[in-house]
N, C-alpha and C positions, 0 to 999 in steps of 0.2 A: 504494500500500500504506500502510495507516495505521501509526502509530507502535507499535512493540512495547513492552510493559511489562516493565521490568527492576526488580526489587525489591531494595533494599539494606538491610543491617543492619550497624551498626558493631560494634565489639568491646568496648564497655563492658559491664560486668557488675555484678551486685549479689548480696547474699546470697540473694535470691529468684529470680534469673534468671542462670543460667550460660550459657556459649556454646552448649552442646548444646540448651538450652531455646530460645535465640534462633534457632538454626538451624531447629528444628522450627517455630517460629512463622513464620519467613521462608518456609519451604516451603509451609505451609498458606495463608499470605496470598497467595503467588504462584500458588496454584491446583493444587498437586500432587494434591490430593484429587479433582480433576475428571477425572483419568485413569481409564480403565476397568480398575481394578486387581484387582477381585475375580477370584480363580482364575487370574490371569495369571502367566506366567513372566516375571519382571521382572529384566532385566540391569542391575546397578549397575556401570557402567564406571568403574574407578578405576585409578590407577597405584600399584602396590605399593611402588615405590621400589627402586632397586638397593641391596643391602646396603652400608652405609658412608655412604649419603646419608641425611640426617636432615631434609630439607626437605619430604618428601611429606606428604600429608594424614594426620592421625592416625587410627588405626582406630576411635577412639571416635566420630568423626563418621559413619563407615560403619555402625557398630552402631546408632546412633540412626536413621539412614536406613532400615536394614533393619527395625527394629522399627516405624517409622512406616508403611512400606509394608505390613508384615504386618497392621497394625491396620486397613488398608483391604481386607484379604483377598488380598493379593498373595503370590506365591511368589518372594521375592527371592533373588538370588545375586550375589556379587561376581565380577568377571571382568576379565581382560586377555588380550592375545595375546602370543605369544613375540616375542623381538627378532631383528632381522636380524643384528646383530653378535654375536660370541661373548662373552657375559658370564654373569652368574648367573641370567639370565632367558631364555636362548635355547632352552630345552626345558622341558616341563611339570614334570619331576621337580625340576630345579634352581629353576624358577620358583616352584613351590609351597613349596619349602623357604625360598626368599628371602622370600616373602609371610608365611610363618609367623614367621620371624625378626623381621620388621618389624611383627608384631602382627596380621596378617590371618589369622585362623583361625576355625573355627566357634564357639569359646568367646568370644573377645574381640570379634569382629566380628558375632556373633549370626546368621550365615548361612553357607552353604557357599561355598567358593571354587572356581571352575571356570576352567581355562585354555581360552580359547574356540577356539583353533586346534589343539588336540590335543597329543600327545606331542612331535612334532618340528616343529610349525608348518605341517603340510601338510593339516590338516583345515579346509577352507573351502568356502564357496559363492560362486559367481560371480553377482553381482546386476546384470543388464543395466540400464543407465541411459542408454545412447547419449551418453556424455560426450565432450567435445571432446578430452580427453587420456586418459581411462580409460573405455572403453566398457562394461566389465563388471568392476567392482572385486571383489577377492577378500576376502571378509569371513569372519572366524572363525565356524565353524558354530554354536557355542553362542549367539553374538550374533545371527547370521542367524535362528536358530530361536526367539529370544526374542519374546514378544508386545509388550513395552514396553521402551524404552531410557531409563535414567536415567544421566546423566553427572555425576560428581563430579570437579571439575577444580581442580588446583592451578595458579593463574595465575602465570606466571613468564616469565623470558626463555628463549629457545631459540637455540642457536648456529647453526642453519640456517634455521629457519622465522621467526625474529624474536621472536614471542611463542608461548608454549604455553598454550592455553586450551581451550575447549570443542571447537572444530573440530580442534585437534591431538589431543585425547583421543579424539575420534570417528574422524576421518579417517585417523589413523595408528595409534592405539592399538587399534582394533577390527579390524585388518587382519592377515591371515596373513603368514608370513615372505615368501612369494613376492610378495604384494601390497606389502609394504614395499620389496622390490626395485624394483617398478614405480614406486613413489613416488619413491624416491631416485635411481634410475639413469637415465641418458640413453642407455644402450646395454646390450647383453647382458652376462651375467656372464663372468668369465674364471677361469682356473685358475692359482693360485700354485704352480707345479710343485715348488718346494722344500718345500712343506708336504704334498704329496700322498703318501699311503702305499700307494696302489694297492688300497684296500679294496673298490672296485668298487660301492659303494652308489649313487653317482651314476649309474653306467651302468645298473644294474638298475632304477632308478626314474625314468629320463628317459622321459617319455611320447612323446617325439618322436624317439627313437633318435639323439640328437644328440651323445652322449658315448661315447667308447671309451677303452680303455687302449692306450697305444702300446707299442713294443718294450721300453721301460724301465719298463713298468707304471706310467706316469703318465697321469692323465686328460687327454684332449684334447677340445675342443669343436668340432663341425662347425657353423660359423655359417650354413651354407646350410640347416640344419635347425632350429637353435636359435630358439625363439620368445621367449626372455627371461622365462620363467615364474618363475624363481627356485627351483625345486624342488631343484636341486643345492646352492644356497646354504643352503637350509633344512636339508638332510640332512647336509651335511658337518660333521663334528665336529672337523676338524683345520685349519680356516681355509685350505683349499685352493681351494674354490669360493667366489669372493668377488665383491663389486660391482666393476664395471669403472670407468666414469666417473660421477661424481656429477652430478646435474641441477642447474640453477640454482635459487636460492632462490625466485624468482618462479614458475617452473613447478612447483616442489614445492608451494607454497601453492595453486596452481590445482588440482593433483591432490588435495591434502588436502580441498579443498572438494567435489570430485566424489565422493571416497570417502565423505565425510560424508553426502552425498545418498543413497548406496547403503545406508549403515548405517541411516538413518532412514526409508528408503522404506517407505511403507504401514504405519508403526508410530507409535503415540502415543509422545511423548517429552517429557522434562523435564530441566532442567540447573541445576546450582548450581556456582559458582566461588568459591574461597577466595583472597583477596589477602592471603596471609600468607607469611612467609619467602620473599619474592620473590627467589629466587636468580637470578643472571645466566644460568644454563644449566639444561638439562633434568634431571629427576630420574633419568634413565637413567644418569648418571655415578655412580660409586661414592664421590662426595664432593659437597658443596655449598658454594659459596663464600658469603661474607658477603652479606646481603641488600642490594639496591640502593635500596630505599625502605622507609619504615615499614610495619607491618601496617595495612591499611585496613579490611577488613571482608569480608562474605559477600554475594554477589549471586545471584539466582535468576530464571529466566525460562523460558518455553516456547519462546523463540526463541534458538538458539545463536549466531546472527550478531550480534544485538543485544547479547547477553550479552558476547561477546568485545569488541565495540566499546566498551561501557560500561566494562568492566574496563581496557581499554587507555587510555581517556580518563582514568580515575582514576589509573592508574600514571604516565602521562606528566605529569599535572598535579602529582603528588606531589613533595615535596622529595627530592633525592638524599641518602641518609644520610651517605655518605662515599666517598672514592675508593679505599679500600684493598681492592679486589677485582679480579677479572679484567678489568673494564671499564677499569681505570686503566692497564693495560699491554697489550702485544701480545696479541691474542686467541690463546689456546693451541690453538684448534680452527679457525683461519682456513682451513685447507685444506678443511674441510667446508662452510663457508658462503660464502666469498668475499665477506664483508661487513666493514665497518669495526667497530671495537670498540663503537661506540654504536648499532649497527644495531637492537638490540632496543628502545631507548627513543626512537628518532627517529620523529616522527609520520608521516613519508611514506616508507614502506618497502615492500619486496616483500610483507611480511605484509599490509599494507593493500590492496595490489593483489589478493591472494588473497581478502580479505574482500569486495572489490567483485565478484570472480568468483562468490563464494558467493551474493551478493545477486542477481546476474544470472541464475543458474541456479535461483533460486527456493528457496534453502535458508532464507532469512530476510531481514531488513532491518537496515541499519545505523542507521536512524532510530528512536530509542528515547525513551521517557519514563522517567526514573529516579524511582522511588517509594521514599522512605525510610520505614522502619517502626521 
């Protein structure tokens, strides 16, 4: 496989060229205009940020992206899927409110905002890929129905995956709630009995008749019937149906790669990553710690694997700003990742193993040429 082209723009500006102008030039030079955009439903996959977190990509960039795509005749929309955990983005009502609070709305972002997996995270399509770990990933319907996929990625640390970039945005962000359970969990869900109120919603919606209410009107799972689809986790609003055992970081990254294949299967796609506000942890938290490195720039490519590798190389080579953040102390989410505190910036990590798996299954190549514009 020949080297993939990854285009880079630094963050220097002038009175005649601001960052939005530089982003547009970067996208055009990297070839976004070569996509069959005319009359296409074009999903712009972006992370809206958990309210309280301020490290996410500014909506100004999304608005310029939407206007650029529209200039080529596309029908763009901003999208994300609901979260597995119970936060401000675990259902479409709260998710849309959160997106609006953070500046993503039809006025500021210049296009519609659609939660891809529906009201409760149960609206998805299974995309068969015959994967080693995930044979039929569960992708949010609006993303599965889109003609073209554009990912706008905030490149940062991630407490379980190592780095969060294009593959994380695609292979986890485009996934229904049940799909996220498949990514994270190494076993079937369980019921936290003390939180169950006996509402019966999990019983009614279990497609495999695997849940019933016991004599105390508490949900119980029959594991001889449970297939681990995560529907109960998606529907429960009381933190009663929850993830059982977390999977390893390495297997998580393998699964993310396979889910990314399903998201992009048979679709033209393009990707841009922002190495700005490189927080130690994901934008899913309702806070963001101090950045670990200086802001570096924007990178764009048609190859998400090459893009992630280029971003990681730049981050690893960059000077550490200071030690006054979560990396300087015990990792507060160590129970989720099972990794040491420098996991995300060490060059030989489970994240890199996941990137190798992505290359192996044909998602892209880690061999790239960096072209500065």
